[in-house]
DSSP file (Angstrom, degrees, kcal/mol; ACC not computed):
  #  RESIDUE AA STRUCTURE BP1 BP2  ACC     N-H-->O    O-->H-N    N-H-->O    O-->H-N    TCO  KAPPA ALPHA  PHI   PSI    X-CA   Y-CA   Z-CA
    1    1 A X              0   0    0      0, 0.0     2,-0.1     0, 0.0     0, 0.0   0.000 360.0 360.0 360.0 135.2   -8.2   -6.6    7.7
    2    2 A X     >  -     0   0    0      1,-0.1     4,-2.4    39,-0.1     5,-0.2  -0.420 360.0-105.3 -88.2 165.5   -7.6   -3.1    6.3
    3    3 A X  H  > S+     0   0    0      1,-0.2     4,-2.5     2,-0.2     5,-0.2   0.885 123.7  53.8 -56.0 -38.0   -4.7   -2.0    4.1
    4    4 A X  H  > S+     0   0    0      2,-0.2     4,-2.4     1,-0.2    -1,-0.2   0.904 107.5  49.5 -63.1 -41.4   -3.3   -0.2    7.1
    5    5 A X  H  > S+     0   0    0      2,-0.2     4,-2.6     1,-0.2    -2,-0.2   0.910 111.8  48.4 -62.7 -42.5   -3.5   -3.4    9.2
    6    6 A X  H  X S+     0   0    0     -4,-2.4     4,-2.6    61,-0.2    -2,-0.2   0.894 110.5  51.5 -66.3 -38.9   -1.7   -5.3    6.4
    7    7 A X  H  X S+     0   0    0     -4,-2.5     4,-2.4     2,-0.2    -2,-0.2   0.946 112.7  45.5 -60.6 -48.6    1.0   -2.7    6.1
    8    8 A X  H  X S+     0   0    0     -4,-2.4     4,-2.7     1,-0.2     5,-0.2   0.908 112.6  51.1 -61.7 -43.6    1.6   -2.7    9.9
    9    9 A X  H  X S+     0   0    0     -4,-2.6     4,-2.3     1,-0.2    -1,-0.2   0.914 111.6  46.8 -61.3 -44.4    1.6   -6.5    9.9
   10   10 A X  H  X S+     0   0    0     -4,-2.6     4,-1.6     2,-0.2    -1,-0.2   0.901 112.6  50.1 -65.8 -40.9    4.2   -6.7    7.1
   11   11 A X  H  <>S+     0   0    0     -4,-2.4     5,-2.3     1,-0.2     4,-0.4   0.938 113.8  44.4 -63.3 -46.6    6.4   -4.1    8.7
   12   12 A X  H ><5S+     0   0    0     -4,-2.7     3,-1.2     1,-0.2    -1,-0.2   0.871 108.7  57.7 -67.1 -36.3    6.4   -5.9   12.1
   13   13 A X  H 3<5S+     0   0    0     -4,-2.3    -1,-0.2     1,-0.3    -2,-0.2   0.859 107.5  48.3 -60.7 -34.9    6.9   -9.2   10.3
   14   14 A X  T 3<5S-     0   0    0     -4,-1.6    -1,-0.3    -3,-0.2    -2,-0.2   0.529 116.2-119.9 -81.7  -6.3   10.1   -7.7    8.8
   15   15 A X  T < 5 +     0   0    0     -3,-1.2     2,-0.4    -4,-0.4    -3,-0.2   0.806  63.3 145.3  73.9  30.1   11.1   -6.5   12.3
   16   16 A X      < -     0   0    0     -5,-2.3    -1,-0.2    -6,-0.1     2,-0.2  -0.812  41.6-145.7-105.7 140.6   11.1   -2.8   11.2
   17   17 A X     >  -     0   0    0     -2,-0.4     4,-2.4     1,-0.1     5,-0.2  -0.496  37.1-104.1 -84.8 168.4   10.2    0.3   13.2
   18   18 A X  H  > S+     0   0    0      1,-0.2     4,-2.5     2,-0.2     5,-0.2   0.903 124.8  52.3 -59.6 -40.3    8.5    3.2   11.3
   19   19 A X  H  > S+     0   0    0      2,-0.2     4,-2.2     1,-0.2    -1,-0.2   0.901 109.7  48.1 -62.5 -41.8   11.9    5.0   11.5
   20   20 A X  H  > S+     0   0    0      2,-0.2     4,-2.4     1,-0.2    -2,-0.2   0.888 111.6  49.6 -67.6 -39.0   13.7    2.0   10.0
   21   21 A X  H  X S+     0   0    0     -4,-2.4     4,-2.6     2,-0.2     5,-0.2   0.906 109.5  52.2 -66.4 -40.6   11.2    1.7    7.2
   22   22 A X  H  X S+     0   0    0     -4,-2.5     4,-1.9     1,-0.2    10,-0.4   0.935 111.4  47.1 -57.6 -47.0   11.5    5.4    6.5
   23   23 A X  H  X S+     0   0    0     -4,-2.2     4,-2.3     1,-0.2    -2,-0.2   0.891 111.0  51.8 -62.9 -40.9   15.3    5.0    6.3
   24   24 A X  H  X S+     0   0    0     -4,-2.4     4,-1.5     1,-0.2    -2,-0.2   0.917 108.7  49.7 -63.9 -43.9   14.9    2.0    4.0
   25   25 A X  H  <>S+     0   0    0     -4,-2.6     5,-2.1     1,-0.2    -1,-0.2   0.875 109.9  52.2 -64.1 -35.0   12.6    3.8    1.6
   26   26 A X  H ><5S+     0   0    0     -4,-1.9     3,-1.6     1,-0.2     5,-0.2   0.927 108.1  50.2 -64.9 -43.9   15.1    6.7    1.5
   27   27 A X  H 3<5S+     0   0    0     -4,-2.3    -1,-0.2     1,-0.3    -2,-0.2   0.786 105.8  58.1 -63.7 -26.7   17.9    4.3    0.6
   28   28 A X  T 3<5S-     0   0    0     -4,-1.5    -1,-0.3    -5,-0.2    -2,-0.2   0.458 126.2 -99.7 -85.1  -0.9   15.7    2.8   -2.1
   29   29 A X  T < 5S+     0   0    0     -3,-1.6     2,-0.2    -4,-0.2    -3,-0.2   0.404 102.3  70.6 104.7  -3.5   15.4    6.2   -3.7
   30   30 A X  S   <S-     0   0    0     -5,-2.1     2,-0.2    21,-0.1    -3,-0.1  -0.698  70.4-147.6-147.7  92.3   12.1    7.6   -2.6
   31   31 A X        -     0   0    0     -2,-0.2     2,-0.6    -5,-0.2    -9,-0.1  -0.377   7.2-163.5 -64.9 127.6   11.8    8.5    1.1
   32   32 A X        -     0   0    0    -10,-0.4    -7,-0.2   -11,-0.2    -6,-0.2  -0.968  27.9-122.3-110.1 116.0    8.4    8.0    2.6
   33   33 A X    >>  -     0   0    0     -2,-0.6     4,-2.3     1,-0.1     3,-0.5  -0.173  12.3-119.7 -64.5 149.3    8.3   10.0    5.8
   34   34 A X  H 3> S+     0   0    0      1,-0.3     4,-2.4     2,-0.2     5,-0.2   0.856 113.8  54.6 -55.4 -40.8    7.5    8.3    9.1
   35   35 A X  H 3> S+     0   0    0      1,-0.2     4,-2.0     2,-0.2    -1,-0.3   0.859 108.6  49.4 -66.9 -32.7    4.4   10.4    9.7
   36   36 A X  H <> S+     0   0    0     -3,-0.5     4,-2.5     2,-0.2    -2,-0.2   0.919 110.4  50.2 -67.8 -43.7    3.1    9.2    6.3
   37   37 A X  H  X S+     0   0    0     -4,-2.3     4,-2.1     1,-0.2    -2,-0.2   0.890 110.0  50.9 -60.7 -39.7    3.8    5.6    7.2
   38   38 A X  H  X S+     0   0    0     -4,-2.4     4,-1.2     2,-0.2    -1,-0.2   0.911 109.9  49.4 -64.5 -42.4    2.0    6.1   10.5
   39   39 A X  H  <>S+     0   0    0     -4,-2.0     5,-3.2     1,-0.2     6,-0.5   0.891 108.5  54.3 -63.5 -38.9   -1.0    7.5    8.7
   40   40 A X  H ><5S+     0   0    0     -4,-2.5     3,-1.6     1,-0.2    -1,-0.2   0.928 107.4  50.0 -59.2 -45.3   -1.0    4.6    6.3
   41   41 A X  H 3<5S+     0   0    0     -4,-2.1    -1,-0.2     1,-0.3    -2,-0.2   0.749 112.0  47.7 -68.1 -22.9   -1.1    2.1    9.2
   42   42 A X  T 3<5S-     0   0    0     -4,-1.2    -1,-0.3    -3,-0.3    -2,-0.2   0.285 114.4-117.4 -97.4   9.6   -4.0    4.0   10.7
   43   43 A X  T < 5S+     0   0    0     -3,-1.6    -3,-0.2    -4,-0.1    -2,-0.1   0.858  82.7 121.1  55.7  38.6   -5.9    4.1    7.4
   44   44 A X      < +     0   0    0     -5,-3.2     2,-0.4    -8,-0.1    -4,-0.2   0.173  55.3  71.7-112.2  13.4   -5.7    7.9    7.4
   45   45 A X        +     0   0    0     -6,-0.5    -2,-0.1    -5,-0.2     3,-0.1  -0.991  43.0 155.4-135.1 123.4   -3.7    8.3    4.2
   46   46 A X        +     0   0    0     -2,-0.4     2,-0.8     1,-0.1    -1,-0.1   0.427  49.4  86.3-131.6   0.7   -5.3    7.6    0.8
   47   47 A X        +     0   0    0     48,-0.0     2,-0.3    49,-0.0    -1,-0.1  -0.809  56.5 175.0-109.6  93.3   -3.4    9.6   -1.8
   48   48 A X        -     0   0    0     -2,-0.8     2,-0.3    -3,-0.1    51,-0.0  -0.744  23.8-141.2 -99.6 142.1   -0.5    7.5   -2.9
   49   49 A X     >  -     0   0    0     -2,-0.3     4,-2.2     1,-0.1     5,-0.2  -0.681  29.2-114.6 -89.4 156.1    2.0    8.2   -5.6
   50   50 A X  H  > S+     0   0    0     -2,-0.3     4,-2.5     1,-0.2     5,-0.2   0.875 118.5  55.1 -56.7 -35.9    3.1    5.3   -7.8
   51   51 A X  H  > S+     0   0    0      2,-0.2     4,-2.7     1,-0.2     5,-0.3   0.900 106.4  50.1 -65.2 -40.3    6.6    5.8   -6.4
   52   52 A X  H  > S+     0   0    0      2,-0.2     4,-2.4     1,-0.2     5,-0.3   0.935 111.9  47.5 -62.9 -46.1    5.3    5.5   -2.8
   53   53 A X  H  X S+     0   0    0     -4,-2.2     4,-2.4     1,-0.2     5,-0.2   0.942 114.6  47.0 -59.8 -47.8    3.4    2.3   -3.6
   54   54 A X  H  X S+     0   0    0     -4,-2.5     4,-2.5    -5,-0.2     5,-0.2   0.943 114.8  43.7 -60.9 -51.1    6.4    0.8   -5.4
   55   55 A X  H  X S+     0   0    0     -4,-2.7     4,-2.5     1,-0.2    -1,-0.2   0.873 114.6  49.2 -68.6 -36.7    9.0    1.6   -2.7
   56   56 A X  H  X S+     0   0    0     -4,-2.4     4,-2.3    -5,-0.3    -1,-0.2   0.933 112.5  48.1 -66.8 -45.1    6.8    0.5    0.2
   57   57 A X  H  X>S+     0   0    0     -4,-2.4     5,-2.0    -5,-0.3     4,-1.3   0.924 114.8  45.7 -61.1 -44.3    6.0   -2.8   -1.5
   58   58 A X  H  <5S+     0   0    0     -4,-2.5     3,-0.2    -5,-0.2    -2,-0.2   0.922 113.0  49.8 -64.2 -43.7    9.6   -3.4   -2.3
   59   59 A X  H  <5S+     0   0    0     -4,-2.5    -1,-0.2     1,-0.2    -2,-0.2   0.860 119.2  37.4 -64.8 -35.8   10.8   -2.5    1.2
   60   60 A X  H  <5S-     0   0    0     -4,-2.3    -1,-0.2    -5,-0.2    -2,-0.2   0.552 106.1-123.8 -94.2  -8.4    8.2   -4.7    2.9
   61   61 A X  T  <5 +     0   0    0     -4,-1.3     2,-0.3     1,-0.2    -3,-0.2   0.882  68.5 124.9  68.6  37.8    8.4   -7.6    0.4
   62   62 A X      < -     0   0    0     -5,-2.0     2,-0.3    -6,-0.2    -1,-0.2  -0.822  59.9-117.0-124.3 163.1    4.7   -7.4   -0.4
   63   63 A X     >  -     0   0    0     -2,-0.3     4,-2.5     1,-0.1     5,-0.1  -0.707  22.3-125.0 -94.8 153.9    2.6   -7.1   -3.5
   64   64 A X  H  > S+     0   0    0     -2,-0.3     4,-2.8     1,-0.2     5,-0.4   0.860 112.3  58.8 -63.6 -34.7    0.3   -4.1   -4.0
   65   65 A X  H  >>S+     0   0    0      1,-0.2     4,-2.4     2,-0.2     6,-0.9   0.926 109.2  42.8 -60.5 -44.3   -2.6   -6.6   -4.5
   66   66 A X  H  >5S+     0   0    0      4,-0.2     4,-1.4     3,-0.2    -2,-0.2   0.935 114.5  51.2 -66.7 -43.9   -2.0   -8.1   -1.1
   67   67 A X  H  <5S+     0   0    0     -4,-2.5   -61,-0.2     1,-0.2    -2,-0.2   0.936 125.0  24.0 -59.1 -49.2   -1.6   -4.7    0.6
   68   68 A X  H  <5S+     0   0    0     -4,-2.8   -65,-0.2    -5,-0.1    -1,-0.2   0.772 135.6  29.3 -92.5 -27.1   -4.7   -3.1   -0.8
   69   69 A X  H  <5S-     0   0    0     -4,-2.4    -3,-0.2    -5,-0.4    -2,-0.2   0.639  99.5-117.1-110.3 -18.6   -6.9   -6.2   -1.5
   70   70 A X  S  <<S+     0   0    0     -4,-1.4     2,-0.3    -5,-0.8    -4,-0.2   0.428  85.5  37.6  97.0  -2.2   -5.8   -8.7    1.0
   71   71 A X  S    S-     0   0    0     -6,-0.9    -2,-0.3     2,-0.1    -1,-0.3  -0.895  92.1 -90.5-158.9-170.2   -4.5  -11.3   -1.4
   72   72 A X        +     0   0    0     -2,-0.3    -6,-0.1    -7,-0.1     3,-0.1   0.027  67.5 136.8-105.3  27.0   -2.7  -11.8   -4.7
   73   73 A X        -     0   0    0     -8,-0.2    -2,-0.1     1,-0.1    -4,-0.1  -0.429  69.9 -89.8 -63.9 148.3   -5.7  -11.8   -7.0
   74   74 A X    >   -     0   0    0      1,-0.1     3,-2.2     2,-0.1    -1,-0.1  -0.338  33.2-122.0 -59.3 142.8   -5.1   -9.7  -10.1
   75   75 A X  G >  S+     0   0    0      1,-0.3     3,-1.5     2,-0.2     4,-0.2   0.798 109.7  64.8 -58.8 -30.1   -6.1   -6.0   -9.5
   76   76 A X  G 3  S+     0   0    0      1,-0.3     3,-0.4     2,-0.1    -1,-0.3   0.565  90.7  67.0 -73.3  -4.6   -8.6   -6.2  -12.5
   77   77 A X  G X>  +     0   0    0     -3,-2.2     3,-1.1     1,-0.2     4,-0.6   0.355  68.2 103.4 -92.0   5.9  -10.6   -8.8  -10.6
   78   78 A X  G X4  +     0   0    0     -3,-1.5     3,-1.8     1,-0.3     4,-0.4   0.876  69.1  65.1 -56.8 -40.5  -11.6   -6.2   -8.0
   79   79 A X  G >4 S+     0   0    0     -3,-0.4     3,-0.6     1,-0.3    -1,-0.3   0.836 101.8  48.8 -53.6 -36.1  -15.1   -5.9   -9.4
   80   80 A X  G <4 S+     0   0    0     -3,-1.1    -1,-0.3     1,-0.2    -2,-0.2   0.632 118.1  39.7 -78.9 -13.2  -15.9   -9.5   -8.5
   81   81 A X  G << S+     0   0    0     -3,-1.8    -1,-0.2    -4,-0.6    -2,-0.2   0.169  82.1  99.1-122.9  17.6  -14.7   -9.1   -5.0
   82   82 A X    X   +     0   0    0     -3,-0.6     3,-1.8    -4,-0.4     2,-0.1   0.402  46.6 123.7 -92.9   5.9  -15.8   -5.7   -3.9
   83   83 A X  T 3  S+     0   0    0      1,-0.2     3,-0.1    -3,-0.2    -3,-0.0  -0.442  76.3  22.4 -64.4 134.8  -18.9   -6.8   -1.9
   84   84 A X  T 3  S+     0   0    0      1,-0.3     2,-0.3    -2,-0.1    -1,-0.2   0.353  91.7 125.9  91.0  -6.5  -18.8   -5.6    1.6
   85   85 A X    <   -     0   0    0     -3,-1.8    -1,-0.3     1,-0.1    -3,-0.0  -0.642  61.0-120.5 -84.1 143.8  -16.4   -2.7    1.0
   86   86 A X     >  -     0   0    0     -2,-0.3     4,-2.5    -3,-0.1     5,-0.2  -0.281  29.7-103.5 -71.8 167.2  -17.4    0.7    2.1
   87   87 A X  H  > S+     0   0    0      1,-0.2     4,-2.2     2,-0.2     5,-0.1   0.903 124.3  49.7 -58.9 -41.9  -17.6    3.5   -0.5
   88   88 A X  H  > S+     0   0    0      2,-0.2     4,-2.4     1,-0.2    -1,-0.2   0.889 109.9  50.3 -65.8 -39.7  -14.3    4.9    0.7
   89   89 A X  H  > S+     0   0    0      2,-0.2     4,-2.3     1,-0.2    -2,-0.2   0.910 110.9  49.1 -65.2 -41.7  -12.6    1.5    0.5
   90   90 A X  H  X S+     0   0    0     -4,-2.5     4,-2.4     2,-0.2    -2,-0.2   0.917 111.7  49.4 -62.3 -42.6  -13.9    1.1   -3.1
   91   91 A X  H  X S+     0   0    0     -4,-2.2     4,-2.4     1,-0.2    -2,-0.2   0.903 110.4  50.6 -63.7 -41.4  -12.7    4.5   -4.0
   92   92 A X  H  X S+     0   0    0     -4,-2.4     4,-2.3     2,-0.2    -1,-0.2   0.900 110.0  50.2 -62.6 -41.1   -9.2    3.8   -2.5
   93   93 A X  H  X S+     0   0    0     -4,-2.3     4,-2.5     2,-0.2    -2,-0.2   0.931 111.5  47.7 -64.1 -45.2   -9.0    0.5   -4.4
   94   94 A X  H  X S+     0   0    0     -4,-2.4     4,-2.2     1,-0.2    -2,-0.2   0.892 111.7  50.1 -64.4 -39.6   -9.9    2.3   -7.7
   95   95 A X  H  X S+     0   0    0     -4,-2.4     4,-2.4     2,-0.2    -1,-0.2   0.907 110.8  50.4 -62.8 -41.3   -7.4    5.1   -7.1
   96   96 A X  H  X S+     0   0    0     -4,-2.3     4,-2.7     2,-0.2    -2,-0.2   0.915 109.4  49.7 -64.0 -43.8   -4.7    2.5   -6.3
   97   97 A X  H  X S+     0   0    0     -4,-2.5     4,-2.3     1,-0.2    -1,-0.2   0.920 110.7  50.7 -61.1 -43.3   -5.4    0.6   -9.5
   98   98 A X  H  X S+     0   0    0     -4,-2.2     4,-1.9     1,-0.2    -2,-0.2   0.914 111.8  47.2 -60.8 -43.6   -5.2    3.8  -11.5
   99   99 A X  H  X S+     0   0    0     -4,-2.4     4,-2.5     1,-0.2    -2,-0.2   0.891 110.6  51.9 -66.3 -39.3   -1.9    4.7   -9.9
  100  100 A X  H  X S+     0   0    0     -4,-2.7     4,-2.3     2,-0.2    -1,-0.2   0.889 107.6  52.4 -64.2 -38.3   -0.5    1.2  -10.6
  101  101 A X  H  X>S+     0   0    0     -4,-2.3     5,-2.9     2,-0.2     4,-0.6   0.911 110.6  48.0 -62.9 -41.9   -1.5    1.4  -14.2
  102  102 A X  H ><5S+     0   0    0     -4,-1.9     3,-0.8     3,-0.2    -2,-0.2   0.919 111.2  50.7 -63.3 -43.0    0.4    4.7  -14.4
  103  103 A X  H 3<5S+     0   0    0     -4,-2.5    -1,-0.2     1,-0.3    -2,-0.2   0.875 113.3  45.1 -61.6 -38.6    3.4    3.2  -12.7
  104  104 A X  H 3<5S-     0   0    0     -4,-2.3    -1,-0.3    -5,-0.2    -2,-0.2   0.489 114.4-117.5 -85.6  -3.8    3.3    0.3  -15.2
  105  105 A X  T <<5       0   0    0     -3,-0.8    -3,-0.2    -4,-0.6    -4,-0.1   0.775 360.0 360.0  75.5  27.1    2.8    2.6  -18.2
  106  106 A X      <       0   0    0     -5,-2.9    -4,-0.2    -6,-0.2    -5,-0.1   0.441 360.0 360.0 -92.0 360.0   -0.6    1.2  -19.2
């Protein structure tokens, strides 16, 4: 399952449309546009800001580890679990970790 698939699954599990999720992120202080959310679900969006990651995770009630890696393993354990990922998927994971570190002030 890709990050886009997990995002879509979490959104549908919460019973939200893309429009409703867009509205929720706006109410939470950082609007993520519906077209961006759609691209995320189709794995066509790979440049996330720390604010986007944070607000989407909060709105959907998911962890960034689950969203991007498929489970709740610590992000620093990616090296041990990256077998079978494409070059683009590995790059996306590393970008996400870098953004999360910035968000957390590390």
